[in-house]
N, C-alpha and C positions, 0 to 999 in steps of 0.2 A: 503492499500500499505507499501512498504517497503523501508529502506534507507541500502545501503552499509555500513556495520559497519567500514571500512577504511575511516580514514580522507585524504583529498588531500594531495600530497607529494608536500611540501613546500621546493625549494631550500636552501640549506645553507646562498647565498648570499641575497635570499629575506628575510630570518630569518633574518638575521642581520640587513638588513634597516628596516624593522618593529620596531626591537627593538631601533634603533638609532632616530628612528621618535618618539616611547613612552617614551624615554631619555629626550624629548623635552616637556613631559608633553600633549602629544596629541594623538588621535588615528592617523591611517593613512589617514583619510579623514580629518585631521587638528582639529577637535573638542577636548574638553578637554577630559581627560581620565573619568570623572566622569558624563559626559554631554552624553544623549540620541542621536540618529539620531532623525529626524523630525519624529513626531507621529500623526497619522491620525487614526480618531474612528467615524464610520458611523454605527449607529446602524437602526434596521426595514427594515435591505435591503432583505430579504427573506420574501415575504408577506405570504406563507403558514405555516410558522414558528410562535411558540407563541412569540419567541423572537430571535434576530438575531444582529450580530455586524460583521463588517469588518474593520479589523486593520490591518494597515501599520506601519512598522518600518525602516526607509527608504524603502529599494527595498522589505525588507521580508512584506510579505501579507498572513493573517490568517482571515480564515471565522468561525465564530463558530455560530451554531443554536440551539435553545433549542424548544422540544418537550413536552407536557406534555399528558398523558396518563393515563387512570383509572386503577388501579391495585391492587394486594393485599399488604399488607404492611408485611416485615420481621417481624418473629416471636417473636423477642427481643425488638423489636418498634414495638407492634403494633397500634398505635396512632400517627405513624411520616409519612409521606413521604418518599420517595425514591429519591434517587441523583445517577446518573449513567453517568458517562463520557466516551467519545470515542475520538478516534484521529485516521485520515487519512492523509497519504503523498500522494500527488497526483502526480503521475508519472512527470506530465508537469513542476511542483515546481523547479525540480532538474536532473540534468545529472546523480546523484547518488541515486534516488530513482528509486526503482523496481515497477513492478506490483506484485501483488499479497496480502495473509493477512498482516496484521501489525507485521512487528518483534516487537525486543524487545527496539528499539529507539522508534517507536509510541507508543509501551505500556509503556514505562518509562515515555513520557513526557504525555499521559492520568493520569497515575497513580498520578506524582505529581501535577498535576492541582487539580485532586479529592482529593488528602491529602488536599491541598491548602485551597480547599473548605469546605471539611469536618468536620475537625478538630477545625476550629473556628466557625465552624456552620453558615456558612454564608447565607446560605438559611434556612428560620425557618420553618424546617421539621414538627415541630411540629403544624404547623398550615393548612395543608396540606391533613389532613384527612377531608374524605367525610362523612365515615361511620365508626367510631372508630372500629378498630380491624377486619375490613372487607373490606372497599374501601377507597384506597388512590390515591394522585397525584404522579404519577411518573415522576419525573423531568429528561429528555434527554439531555444531552449536548454533541452536536456533534462538533466535531472541525477539521477543513479540511487546510492543511497546501498549499495554491495556488502558493507561490514563496519563495523560499528560499535564503537568503541573510545574514544570522546569527542570533543568537536569537529568536529561535523558541519559546522557551518557555515562556519567557517574554510576546512576542507577543499575544501568546496563551491565557494566562491567563488573558491578557486584553481583550480580543475577547469574552471568556468565562464569565468574570466578565461583562462586557456589554450589552451580550446577556442574562443573567438572570436578572440584575437589569433593562432591559426594555420590559423583558417578560410580557405578560396578562394572566391570568387564563380563559380558556372559562366557558361561562355559564353553570351552572348545571340544566338541566331543569328538571329532576325527580329522585326520589330515590324509587324503587320499596320496599314496606317494608317488603315484604314475602322473598325475593329471594338478597335482597341488591344491585340489578343491577342498574346501573346508565346510564342516557342519559344526554348526553351532548350536547351543540349545540356550534361547532368550528366558526360558522361564528360571533357569538357574544364573545367577550374577555371583561371581566370586568376589577377586581380589579388586579394590578399588582402583580407579584409573591413578596411573602413577603421576606426581604433582612435584614439581622440582621445586617451587616457590609459590608465594601467593605475590600477587599484585592487585591494586586499584588504579583507579583515576582519580585526579581531585581536578575540578572545573572551576576555574577562578575568573570572573566576569570583572570588565572594567566598565564602570557607570561613574559617566563624569572623570574625577581626579580617583574616585574611590575604587580597592579591589576587594572582591568578597567572594568568598567560598559558597556553592551551593544555591545558584539565585535560582528564586521560582520562577514562574512565568511571567508576570509582570515585571522583574526584575531584568529577566533576560531582554525583554521586549525594549528595554530602553538601554541595555547595555551595547557599546560601540563595537567591543570585541568580546572574545572569552580564549582562554588558555586550558586547555585539557593537558594536564600533566600526571603521567604514569608512574608509579612509586611502587617500588620491590619491598618488600618484610625488612630487608637489610638497609633500607633505606636510600637507596641507589635509585637516580632517574632512568628509566627504560624507554620512555617515550613523553613527544610533544605533540600536540595538535593544536594549531590556532585558529581559529573561527570567527566568522564577522568580518565587517568592513572596515574598522577602526584597528589602531595600532597600540603595542605594549612599547614603551622605552627600555633601556636595558636595566636602569634600575626598577622599573616594573616588573621585566621577567625575574629578576632576581628575588624581588618581595613576594612574588606569585610561587616561585618554588621554595620559599621559606615557607610560605602558606600551607603548601601540599606536603612538604615534609614533616612539617608540625601536626597535621589533622591526619595525615596515611595510617599511622599506627592504630587508632581508633577504628577505622574502618575495616583492615584486614584483622583485627581482633573479632570483630563484629561476623567476619566469614568464618573465622576459625569456629568461634563459638557456635556457630549454625551449624557446622557440617562433622560437629564432634559425635563418635560411635553413640 
């Protein structure tokens, strides 16, 4: 599903009112500028998926599901599994979402999540070969935006990470020694999907001269730019994506990174708490 590219039009008076609230060190919902809305993570909410998670950040809700299939590896990584991320914006989630194939916004979200997982090697793909060079596990991550009230990217990353960390691999029943064909039992899920590290994204919005984390929908509408910063559990920066027509100065980028590093541990702790056995 697609989303119209235009941002909601915010009257000048309302924009100034938002700036006045930010000047007091608060979001328009009265929380500090470096604080997230309430976060909920529920795992294993889709019984037929190998892993799943329903995440809410305030009123924003995102569902992620993980499905494992047997397939062929890429030619340049013959002994590794394959990770594929897709995203879909359900029309009921927002008046601006339209039926149809994913547009550039959904594609961008999926690509940011994909890079945030792939570059730091979040999933141990080298442990997902069934028949090296011939058959490997294909890990599909499907993200569905259920309700849009701002900051879709961070909610989607939380959902994707929690779904992967809670996923279990179906049992391999047999492998044909002649053809390499693999028979699996989806009703029996054994070991968890191997995870090397946990990663989250922290989105920092620039509104006027203010930098805020976790912007809600009204704040996103008046933001000139946003910077999504992917942070691993060891505190390292593993990815960045700038969005919007505005810009960040060098000092603002440094401040945004500091904000991301500061709040990332609480996000990763929330994921780990949700996926405990």
